[in-house]
matplotlib code that plots the C-alpha trace (Angstrom):
import matplotlib.pyplot as plt

x = [-14.7, -17.8, -17.6, -17.3, -20.5, -22.8, -21.0, -21.4, -25.1, -25.5, -23.7, -25.9, -29.1, -27.9, -27.3, -30.8, -32.4, -30.5, -31.7, -35.3, -35.1, -33.8, -36.7, -39.4, -38.5, -39.6, -36.3, -33.2, -30.7, -27.1, -23.7, -20.1, -16.7, -14.5, -13.2, -16.8, -16.9, -20.2, -18.8, -21.5, -25.1, -27.1, -30.4, -32.3, -30.3, -30.6, -34.4, -34.4, -32.1, -32.4, -28.6, -27.0, -24.5, -21.7, -22.9, -23.1, -19.9, -17.1, -18.2, -20.5, -23.5, -22.6, -23.9, -27.5, -27.1, -28.5, -25.6, -26.2, -25.9, -23.0, -20.0, -21.4, -22.2, -18.7, -17.1, -19.2, -18.9, -15.1, -14.9, -16.8, -14.6, -11.5, -12.9, -14.9, -17.8, -21.6, -22.4, -25.6, -26.8, -29.8, -29.7, -31.8, -31.5, -32.6, -35.0, -35.6, -38.4, -35.9, -37.4, -35.5, -36.8, -35.5, -33.8, -32.3, -29.2, -27.6, -24.7, -22.8, -19.5, -19.7, -16.8, -15.9, -14.9, -11.2, -12.1, -11.5, -13.8, -15.7, -18.1, -20.6, -24.4, -26.6, -30.3, -31.9, -35.2, -37.6, -38.5, -40.1, -43.5, -42.0, -40.3, -43.7, -45.4, -42.8, -43.6, -47.3, -46.6, -44.8, -47.9, -50.1, -47.8, -48.4, -52.1, -51.8, -49.9, -52.7, -55.3, -53.1, -53.0, -56.8, -57.0, -54.6, -57.0, -59.8, -57.7, -56.9, -60.5, -60.8, -57.8, -59.7, -62.4, -59.7, -58.2, -61.4, -61.2, -57.5, -58.4, -60.7, -58.1, -55.5, -57.4, -57.3, -53.6, -52.6, -53.4, -51.2, -48.2, -47.4, -47.3, -45.3, -42.8, -41.8, -41.5, -39.6, -36.9, -36.2, -36.4, -34.3, -31.4, -31.0, -27.4, -28.3, -30.3, -34.1, -36.8, -40.5, -41.5, -44.8, -46.4, -45.6, -41.9, -41.8, -39.7, -42.0, -39.4, -35.7, -33.4, -30.1, -28.0, -29.5, -28.8, -25.2, -24.9, -26.3, -25.5, -29.0, -30.8, -34.1, -35.9, -34.1, -35.1, -38.8, -38.7, -37.6, -38.6, -36.5, -36.5, -34.8, -31.7, -31.6, -28.7, -30.3, -28.9, -30.5, -33.9, -35.7, -34.7, -35.9, -39.2, -39.7, -39.2, -41.6, -44.3, -43.8, -44.5, -47.5, -48.9, -48.3, -45.9, -43.2, -43.3, -40.0, -36.9, -33.1, -30.9, -27.6, -28.2, -26.7, -28.1, -26.7, -25.0, -25.7, -22.1, -22.9, -21.1, -22.8, -23.1, -23.5, -26.0, -27.6, -31.3, -34.1, -37.7, -41.1, -44.7, -47.1, -50.8, -54.0, -56.8, -58.3, -54.9, -54.5, -50.8, -49.9, -46.1, -42.8, -40.3, -36.7, -33.4, -30.3, -26.7, -23.7, -21.5, -19.5, -16.2, -16.7, -18.1, -15.3, -12.6, -14.3, -14.7, -11.1, -10.0, -12.2, -11.1, -7.5, -8.1, -9.9, -7.2, -4.5, -6.5, -7.0, -3.3, -2.3, -4.7, -3.3, 0.3, -0.5, -2.3, 0.7, 3.2, 1.2, 0.8, 4.4, 6.4, 9.5, 10.0, 9.5, 10.0, 10.6, 12.6, 13.3, 16.9, 16.8, 16.1, 12.4, 10.1, 7.5, 6.0, 6.3, 4.4, 2.5, 5.4, 7.6, 5.1, 4.9, 8.7, 9.5, 6.4, 5.2, 2.0, 2.5, 1.0, 3.1, 6.3, 5.7, 8.0, 10.3, 14.0, 15.9, 17.2, 13.6, 12.9, 16.1, 19.1, 21.7, 24.3, 21.8, 20.5, 24.0, 24.5, 21.2, 21.9, 25.4, 24.1, 21.4, 24.1, 26.2, 23.3, 22.6, 26.3, 26.5, 23.3, 22.5, 21.0, 23.2, 22.8, 23.6, 23.2, 21.5, 20.2, 17.0, 16.7, 13.7, 12.4, 14.3, 17.4, 18.2, 17.1, 19.4, 18.0, 19.3, 18.4, 18.3, 18.3, 18.0, 17.6, 14.6, 15.3, 13.5, 13.2, 16.3, 18.3, 18.5, 17.8, 15.0, 14.5, 15.8, 13.6, 14.5, 13.3, 14.6, 14.3, 14.6, 17.6, 17.9, 17.0, 19.4, 22.2, 21.5, 21.3, 24.6, 26.2, 24.8, 25.9, 29.4, 29.7, 28.2, 30.7, 33.6, 32.2, 31.6, 35.2, 36.5, 34.3, 35.2, 38.9, 38.4, 36.4, 39.0, 41.7, 39.5, 38.8, 42.5, 43.2, 40.4, 41.7, 45.1, 43.6, 41.4, 44.5, 46.3, 43.2, 42.9, 46.5, 46.2, 43.0, 44.8, 47.6, 45.1, 43.3, 46.5, 47.8, 44.4, 44.0, 47.5, 47.4, 43.9, 44.5, 47.8, 46.1, 43.2, 45.6, 47.3, 43.9, 42.9, 46.3, 46.7, 43.0, 43.6, 46.8, 44.8, 42.2, 44.7, 46.9, 44.2, 41.3, 41.1, 41.1, 38.4, 34.8, 32.5, 31.2, 34.7, 35.5, 32.4, 33.4, 36.9, 35.3, 33.2, 36.4, 38.2, 35.1, 34.7, 38.4, 38.2, 35.0, 36.6, 39.7, 37.4, 35.4, 38.5, 39.8, 36.3, 36.3, 39.8, 38.7, 35.6, 37.7, 40.1, 37.5, 37.7, 41.4, 43.3, 41.6, 43.4, 43.3, 40.3, 41.2, 39.5, 38.1, 36.5, 33.7, 33.8, 37.3, 36.3, 33.6, 36.1, 38.4, 35.4, 34.3, 37.8, 37.8, 34.4, 35.1, 35.0, 31.7, 30.3, 31.3, 30.1, 26.7, 26.4, 25.6, 25.0, 26.4, 25.3, 25.8, 25.1, 28.0, 29.2, 30.7, 34.1, 34.1, 36.4, 36.7, 38.8, 39.3, 40.1, 37.1, 34.8, 36.1, 35.2, 31.8, 30.9, 32.4, 30.3, 27.1, 27.5, 28.9, 25.7, 23.5, 25.2, 25.2, 21.5, 20.1, 18.9, 17.1, 18.0, 21.1, 21.8, 21.2, 22.7, 22.5, 24.4, 23.6, 24.0, 22.0, 23.1, 20.7, 21.6, 25.4, 25.0, 25.4, 22.8, 24.0, 21.6, 22.6, 19.6, 19.4, 16.8, 17.6, 15.4, 14.6, 14.2, 11.1, 10.3, 10.7, 14.4, 15.5, 17.0, 18.5, 20.7, 23.2, 23.8, 27.0, 26.6, 22.8, 22.0, 18.7, 19.6, 21.5, 25.0, 23.7, 21.6, 24.1, 27.7, 29.1, 29.9, 27.2, 29.7, 29.7, 26.8, 28.0, 31.3, 29.4, 27.5, 30.7, 32.4, 29.5, 29.2, 33.0, 32.4, 29.5, 26.7, 24.0, 22.9, 19.5, 17.6, 14.2, 13.1, 10.3, 10.6, 11.1, 11.5, 14.7, 16.5, 17.9, 20.6, 20.9, 23.9, 24.8, 28.2, 28.6, 30.6, 32.8, 32.9, 33.1, 36.7]
y = [35.5, 36.1, 32.5, 31.2, 32.7, 30.7, 27.5, 28.3, 29.1, 25.8, 24.0, 25.7, 24.8, 21.2, 21.0, 22.5, 19.9, 17.2, 18.4, 18.8, 15.2, 14.0, 15.8, 14.6, 11.0, 8.4, 6.7, 7.5, 9.3, 9.7, 10.8, 10.0, 11.3, 9.1, 7.0, 6.1, 8.5, 10.3, 13.8, 15.7, 16.6, 13.4, 14.6, 11.8, 9.2, 10.9, 11.0, 7.3, 6.1, 8.8, 9.0, 12.4, 14.0, 13.0, 9.4, 8.8, 10.6, 8.4, 4.8, 5.6, 4.8, 1.1, 0.9, 1.3, -1.9, -5.1, -7.0, -10.1, -7.9, -5.7, -7.8, -8.4, -4.7, -3.7, -6.2, -5.3, -1.6, -1.9, -3.9, -1.3, 1.5, -0.3, -1.1, 2.1, 0.0, -0.1, -1.1, -3.2, -5.0, -6.1, -5.2, -4.5, -1.0, 0.1, 3.0, 6.0, 4.1, 1.3, -1.3, -3.0, -2.8, -4.4, -2.1, -2.6, -0.4, 0.9, 3.3, 4.6, 6.4, 9.9, 10.7, 14.3, 15.7, 14.8, 11.1, 11.4, 9.9, 12.9, 11.2, 8.3, 8.7, 6.0, 5.2, 3.0, 1.7, 0.2, -3.4, -4.5, -4.7, -6.7, -9.1, -9.5, -10.1, -12.8, -14.6, -14.4, -15.5, -18.6, -19.5, -18.9, -21.1, -24.0, -23.5, -23.4, -26.6, -28.3, -27.0, -28.1, -31.6, -31.7, -30.3, -33.0, -35.7, -34.0, -33.8, -37.5, -38.2, -35.7, -37.4, -40.6, -38.9, -37.2, -40.6, -41.5, -38.3, -38.9, -42.3, -40.5, -37.9, -40.5, -41.5, -37.9, -37.5, -40.4, -38.5, -35.7, -37.9, -38.5, -34.7, -34.2, -36.9, -34.9, -31.7, -33.6, -34.8, -31.3, -29.9, -32.6, -32.7, -29.0, -27.8, -25.0, -25.1, -25.1, -25.0, -24.6, -22.7, -22.2, -18.9, -19.2, -19.9, -23.6, -25.6, -27.8, -29.3, -28.9, -30.4, -32.2, -29.1, -27.0, -29.8, -29.8, -26.0, -25.8, -29.2, -30.2, -33.4, -33.0, -34.2, -31.6, -28.9, -30.0, -29.6, -26.0, -22.6, -20.3, -18.0, -20.6, -20.8, -17.2, -15.2, -12.8, -9.6, -10.6, -11.8, -8.4, -7.7, -11.2, -10.8, -7.4, -8.8, -11.7, -9.2, -7.3, -10.5, -11.2, -7.7, -8.1, -5.2, -7.3, -10.5, -11.8, -10.5, -11.3, -10.6, -11.6, -13.0, -15.4, -18.7, -20.5, -23.8, -26.9, -26.6, -23.1, -20.9, -18.4, -19.2, -16.4, -17.1, -15.4, -15.9, -15.6, -15.9, -15.9, -16.5, -19.1, -18.3, -20.3, -19.6, -17.1, -15.2, -16.5, -17.2, -20.9, -21.1, -19.6, -21.1, -20.2, -20.6, -20.6, -20.2, -20.5, -17.4, -17.9, -18.0, -14.7, -13.1, -14.6, -13.1, -9.7, -9.9, -11.0, -7.9, -5.6, -7.2, -6.8, -3.1, -2.7, -4.6, -2.4, 0.8, -0.5, -1.4, 2.1, 3.6, 1.4, 2.2, 5.9, 5.7, 3.9, 6.3, 9.4, 8.1, 6.9, 9.2, 9.3, 11.6, 9.5, 10.8, 9.7, 11.6, 10.9, 10.8, 14.6, 15.1, 16.2, 15.1, 12.6, 11.8, 13.1, 11.9, 14.0, 14.1, 15.7, 18.5, 18.9, 19.0, 21.2, 23.5, 22.9, 21.5, 18.0, 18.7, 21.8, 19.9, 17.5, 18.4, 20.6, 19.9, 20.3, 23.7, 24.9, 24.0, 24.2, 26.6, 26.0, 24.5, 22.0, 21.2, 20.5, 17.9, 16.1, 16.0, 14.7, 11.9, 11.0, 10.8, 8.5, 6.1, 6.0, 5.4, 2.7, 1.0, -0.1, 1.3, 3.8, 5.6, 9.3, 11.7, 14.8, 18.0, 19.8, 23.5, 24.4, 27.6, 27.4, 25.6, 22.3, 18.7, 15.7, 12.8, 9.4, 9.0, 5.6, 6.1, 3.4, 3.3, 2.0, 0.0, -0.7, -4.4, -3.8, -2.9, 0.9, 3.1, 5.6, 7.0, 7.5, 6.8, 7.9, 7.3, 9.9, 9.2, 12.0, 11.2, 14.6, 13.3, 10.4, 12.7, 14.9, 11.8, 10.5, 13.8, 13.6, 9.9, 10.9, 13.5, 11.2, 8.5, 10.8, 11.8, 8.1, 7.1, 9.8, 8.6, 4.9, 5.8, 7.7, 4.7, 2.2, 4.1, 4.1, 0.4, -0.4, 1.5, -0.3, -3.7, -3.0, -2.0, -5.2, -7.4, -5.7, -6.1, -9.8, -10.4, -8.7, -10.8, -14.0, -13.1, -12.2, -15.5, -17.5, -15.6, -15.6, -19.4, -20.1, -17.7, -18.7, -22.4, -22.2, -21.1, -23.5, -26.4, -25.2, -25.0, -28.4, -30.0, -28.6, -29.4, -33.0, -33.2, -31.9, -34.5, -37.3, -36.4, -35.2, -37.3, -39.2, -36.0, -34.2, -34.4, -35.6, -32.1, -30.8, -33.7, -32.8, -29.1, -30.1, -32.3, -29.3, -27.2, -29.8, -30.3, -26.5, -26.0, -28.9, -27.6, -24.1, -25.6, -27.4, -24.2, -22.2, -24.9, -24.9, -21.0, -21.0, -23.7, -21.6, -18.5, -20.3, -21.8, -18.8, -17.9, -21.2, -23.3, -25.3, -24.4, -26.1, -29.2, -32.3, -34.2, -37.6, -37.5, -41.3, -40.9, -38.0, -40.3, -43.1, -40.8, -39.4, -43.0, -43.8, -40.7, -41.8, -45.5, -45.5, -43.6, -45.9, -49.0, -47.8, -46.8, -49.8, -47.3, -48.2, -45.8, -46.3, -44.2, -44.0, -43.4, -39.9, -37.4, -36.0, -32.1, -29.2, -28.5, -28.2, -31.9, -31.3, -29.0, -31.6, -34.2, -31.8, -31.1, -34.8, -35.6, -32.9, -34.0, -37.8, -37.3, -35.3, -38.0, -40.6, -38.4, -37.3, -40.8, -42.6, -45.8, -47.4, -47.9, -44.9, -45.4, -42.8, -42.6, -40.2, -39.5, -36.7, -35.5, -33.2, -30.4, -27.3, -27.7, -28.1, -31.2, -31.4, -33.7, -35.4, -36.8, -38.6, -40.1, -41.7, -39.6, -37.6, -35.0, -31.2, -29.1, -26.9, -23.6, -24.4, -25.5, -22.0, -21.5, -24.6, -23.0, -20.0, -20.2, -21.3, -22.0, -25.3, -27.1, -29.4, -29.2, -30.5, -33.3, -34.6, -34.2, -32.9, -30.2, -26.5, -25.5, -24.5, -27.7, -26.7, -23.1, -24.5, -26.6, -23.6, -21.6, -24.4, -24.8, -21.0, -20.8, -23.3, -21.2, -23.4, -23.3, -25.7, -26.4, -29.1, -30.9, -32.9, -34.7, -35.1, -38.7, -39.8, -38.3, -35.4, -34.8, -32.2, -30.8, -28.9, -27.8, -27.7, -26.2, -28.1, -25.1, -23.2, -19.4, -18.2]
z = [-30.4, -32.7, -33.8, -30.3, -28.9, -31.2, -30.2, -26.6, -27.1, -28.9, -26.1, -23.5, -25.5, -25.8, -22.0, -21.4, -23.7, -21.9, -18.5, -19.9, -21.1, -17.8, -16.0, -18.3, -18.6, -16.1, -16.4, -14.3, -16.5, -15.2, -16.3, -15.3, -16.2, -18.5, -15.5, -14.4, -11.4, -10.8, -10.4, -12.3, -11.4, -11.3, -9.7, -11.5, -9.8, -6.4, -6.7, -7.6, -4.8, -2.2, -2.1, -1.4, -3.7, -1.4, -1.2, -4.9, -5.9, -7.3, -7.0, -4.1, -6.2, -6.1, -2.5, -3.9, -6.0, -4.5, -2.7, -4.9, -8.1, -6.9, -8.0, -11.5, -11.9, -10.8, -13.2, -16.3, -15.6, -15.2, -18.4, -20.3, -18.9, -20.1, -23.6, -24.0, -25.3, -24.6, -21.0, -20.5, -17.4, -15.4, -11.7, -8.6, -7.2, -3.7, -4.3, -2.0, -0.1, 0.8, -1.6, -4.4, -8.0, -11.2, -13.8, -17.2, -17.4, -20.6, -20.8, -23.8, -24.1, -25.5, -27.9, -28.7, -32.1, -31.4, -30.8, -27.1, -24.5, -22.9, -20.6, -20.1, -20.3, -18.9, -18.4, -15.7, -17.0, -14.5, -15.6, -12.3, -14.0, -16.8, -14.4, -12.6, -15.9, -16.8, -13.6, -14.4, -18.0, -16.7, -14.7, -17.7, -19.8, -17.4, -17.7, -21.5, -21.6, -19.6, -22.1, -25.1, -23.6, -23.4, -27.0, -28.2, -27.0, -28.9, -32.1, -31.8, -32.2, -35.1, -36.8, -37.0, -39.0, -41.2, -42.0, -43.8, -45.8, -46.6, -48.2, -50.6, -51.4, -52.2, -55.3, -56.4, -55.6, -57.7, -60.8, -59.6, -58.9, -62.5, -63.1, -60.0, -61.0, -64.0, -61.9, -59.2, -61.6, -63.0, -59.4, -57.7, -60.1, -60.8, -60.6, -58.2, -55.0, -55.4, -52.8, -52.3, -49.2, -47.6, -47.1, -43.3, -44.2, -43.7, -46.2, -48.2, -50.6, -51.2, -53.8, -53.3, -54.4, -51.6, -49.1, -50.2, -50.0, -46.4, -45.0, -43.9, -44.9, -46.7, -43.6, -41.4, -43.9, -43.7, -39.9, -40.1, -41.5, -43.7, -40.7, -38.6, -40.8, -42.1, -40.6, -38.0, -39.6, -43.0, -41.7, -41.8, -45.4, -46.5, -44.8, -46.4, -49.9, -49.2, -48.1, -51.3, -53.3, -51.2, -51.7, -55.5, -55.6, -57.4, -59.4, -58.1, -56.3, -56.2, -53.2, -51.7, -48.2, -45.6, -44.4, -41.4, -42.3, -40.2, -38.8, -37.6, -40.1, -42.5, -46.2, -48.7, -51.5, -54.5, -53.9, -56.5, -55.3, -57.1, -55.7, -57.1, -56.8, -57.4, -59.9, -57.5, -57.2, -53.7, -52.7, -52.5, -52.0, -52.9, -55.4, -54.7, -56.6, -54.4, -55.7, -53.4, -53.7, -50.4, -52.2, -53.9, -50.8, -48.7, -51.0, -50.9, -47.1, -46.7, -48.7, -46.6, -43.4, -44.4, -45.1, -41.8, -39.9, -41.5, -40.6, -37.0, -36.7, -37.9, -35.3, -32.5, -33.5, -33.6, -30.2, -28.7, -30.1, -29.1, -25.5, -25.1, -22.7, -24.9, -27.9, -31.2, -34.7, -38.3, -40.9, -44.6, -45.8, -46.5, -42.8, -43.3, -40.5, -41.7, -38.3, -34.7, -31.6, -29.2, -26.7, -29.4, -29.6, -25.9, -25.4, -28.4, -27.9, -31.5, -33.1, -34.4, -37.9, -38.4, -37.9, -40.9, -43.8, -41.7, -40.9, -37.6, -38.9, -39.0, -35.4, -33.3, -33.0, -35.7, -33.3, -32.0, -35.5, -36.8, -34.0, -34.8, -38.6, -38.0, -35.8, -38.4, -41.1, -38.9, -38.5, -42.2, -43.0, -40.3, -41.4, -37.8, -34.6, -32.6, -29.3, -28.7, -25.8, -27.3, -25.6, -26.4, -25.4, -23.3, -21.8, -18.5, -19.8, -21.5, -21.2, -21.8, -23.9, -24.7, -28.4, -30.0, -33.8, -36.4, -40.2, -42.2, -45.4, -48.6, -49.6, -51.8, -48.8, -49.5, -46.5, -46.9, -43.5, -39.9, -36.9, -33.4, -29.8, -27.3, -23.6, -21.1, -18.9, -17.3, -13.9, -14.3, -15.3, -12.2, -10.1, -11.5, -10.5, -7.0, -6.8, -7.9, -5.3, -2.7, -3.7, -3.2, 0.3, 1.1, 0.1, 2.4, 5.2, 4.5, 4.6, 7.9, 9.3, 8.1, 10.0, 13.1, 12.8, 12.4, 15.6, 17.4, 16.1, 17.5, 20.8, 20.8, 20.1, 23.0, 25.3, 24.4, 25.1, 28.5, 29.2, 28.4, 30.7, 33.4, 33.0, 33.3, 36.3, 37.9, 37.5, 38.7, 41.7, 42.7, 42.6, 44.6, 47.9, 47.2, 47.0, 50.3, 52.0, 50.8, 51.6, 55.1, 55.9, 54.8, 57.0, 60.0, 59.4, 59.1, 62.2, 64.5, 63.4, 66.7, 68.7, 66.7, 67.3, 64.6, 63.9, 63.4, 61.1, 59.1, 58.8, 57.6, 54.9, 53.8, 53.6, 51.4, 49.2, 48.8, 47.9, 45.4, 43.8, 43.6, 41.8, 39.3, 38.8, 38.0, 35.6, 33.9, 33.7, 32.2, 29.7, 28.8, 28.2, 26.0, 23.6, 21.3, 21.8, 22.2, 19.6, 16.9, 13.2, 11.5, 9.6, 8.1, 11.1, 11.1, 13.7, 14.0, 15.3, 17.6, 19.1, 19.7, 21.6, 23.6, 24.6, 25.7, 28.0, 29.4, 29.7, 33.5, 33.7, 31.0, 32.8, 36.2, 34.9, 32.5, 29.7, 26.1, 23.5, 19.8, 16.7, 13.0, 10.6, 11.2, 8.6, 8.1, 8.2, 8.7, 12.4, 15.6, 16.5, 20.2, 20.7, 19.0, 21.5, 24.4, 22.8, 22.5, 25.9, 27.7, 26.0, 26.4, 30.0, 30.9, 29.3, 31.5, 34.7, 34.4, 34.2, 37.3, 38.2, 34.7, 32.5, 30.3, 26.5, 24.2, 20.4, 18.1, 14.5, 11.9, 8.9, 6.0, 5.1, 2.9, 3.3, 7.1, 9.3, 12.0, 14.9, 17.4, 20.8, 22.2, 25.7, 28.0, 31.1, 33.5, 30.9, 31.1, 31.6, 28.5, 30.4, 31.2, 27.7, 27.0, 30.5, 30.5, 28.1, 30.4, 32.4, 36.1, 35.5, 37.3, 37.5, 40.3, 43.6, 44.0, 46.3, 43.4, 40.6, 40.7, 38.3, 38.0, 35.5, 32.8, 30.6, 28.3, 28.1, 26.8, 24.3, 23.0, 22.7, 20.7, 18.3, 17.8, 17.1, 14.3, 12.9, 14.1, 16.8, 19.6, 21.2, 23.0, 22.9, 25.9, 27.7, 31.4, 32.6, 28.9, 27.7, 26.0, 22.5, 22.0, 18.5, 17.1, 13.6, 12.0, 8.4, 5.8, 5.5, 8.8, 9.0, 9.5]

ax = plt.figure().add_subplot(projection="3d")
ax.plot(x, y, z, "-o")
ax.set_aspect("equal")
plt.show()
């Protein structure tokens, strides 16, 4: 407790310093939790934007960002949250007075002593003035370019005067050339890179070796400064040493630095530089010697990178293992723990570091430890991964784990450790028990339901048999009196025709017609009822043959109407042949019947799609209005009077029942006065 108070006081002082800094600075300083949510005091942000505490909480602060900058802000902020790296961004923020100002945003993750991300601290720096200055600078730049152009014209005139002076200098320079030639040979053919550099950093002369080292031609060097090709991270050090030479603090210096090769990659060199002065001790130029040490640096860098990669790999592996929800551990062959993950400590209520070096007997009850040790021994003897169900005692009982254990081997094939991954399957075990009990209950209920369905099936068979008997009796008993009515009425008409008035004769024709239609209606109803109960067993059926039979049955109607029936090759499929004849006959008969003022034209074809044949029966009849296309398949539904077209209104209902018995469906598409196409599908293998 005595040690804790100074820590708490230090923390409180740190927090006070932070708040003082936030208050004193003109910048907006803010903080978020590790997930990026503003859940702490951010008064600086509120003063800047005018947002309330409730408005900025969580991601609410995003509403203060300019709509055009909002998506980029969200994306960069989310990326930094995921990678836990520095967040930087330029954005426009709506201030408390409703105007937008430019800000440079910078936020850093705060890591505690355990290495965990504690919070984010960010600063919004107002750069509106800088942005305005940049705009003004651009305008000034344009003015400067204009003035430079004017100055260039003036210099052109001055160059003419200089040309005269240069001519005089050439005579003097000739004497220097001979001396320079000797220097040039030693300079140009040196086995290491050599260069002369101006005080301003421009390359004045370079030799072939330096060109080979850095990849530039001599002319390319002369168009650059040493600053242009110095690696950015090394530039400050290079300039510092050059300034020491210029101030006379050192006579020369040697450093290792990086230049940028023409191809873009860095080149490590060992650089020696000295300064040449004139007779008045004024600096003239630098002479440099450059030795390529890239191979040596690369080897050292590769070694360091390998060490760093290994360290990072170990950290990643440790992070993965510590955050894995299963218990993971590693023991040597003596059973001493060498590693346990965080979940191990949570489950076993121990500190990870304190487990290292201990055995199962030090942690668990003896009877539990004996099981673990026996399983480890079995894995080492088998030399391969094995699975075990193991229990771990906890405070309020035990937990069941599925442990996958496997040996680790030296390169010589000798096992040196056992690793284990234990997955909590307690919930699964409980669920399995619940499922077992539920399965038993389900089997009992299925048995009970099966018995009920068997009883219902027997009852249904009996009911169907009685219904068939009823249909037969009804059709026979109803048709007998109808035949009597029609017969006696016709006899009356024949024997007393001369004595009856025209009105009486008309009424008698109505009676005969009504009795005849009633007989046909009963026959159609009986046929409709027998579609599902008196059909034949499905067998291979050639639809071309079915169509031939249909056309023979309809030959009178075809001849009378002068109809043309055409078809494409039709398939062979498994079906009830008689019912297919009835199906085609009803559809083609309707096509002939519902065509007036022109010879009927009917075309039949079939197309295979997804193991199903789709048939089309297309005609050029009177057509059907769209609102009636569903109604036509309902029994007794007629769209025309009997004076217009004869029939009972059952034909298409029978077609639908036949198609559905075969596991298909039927529908129609039509255009009034143009024609109708009936479609029906029949599967290759019908439902049984």
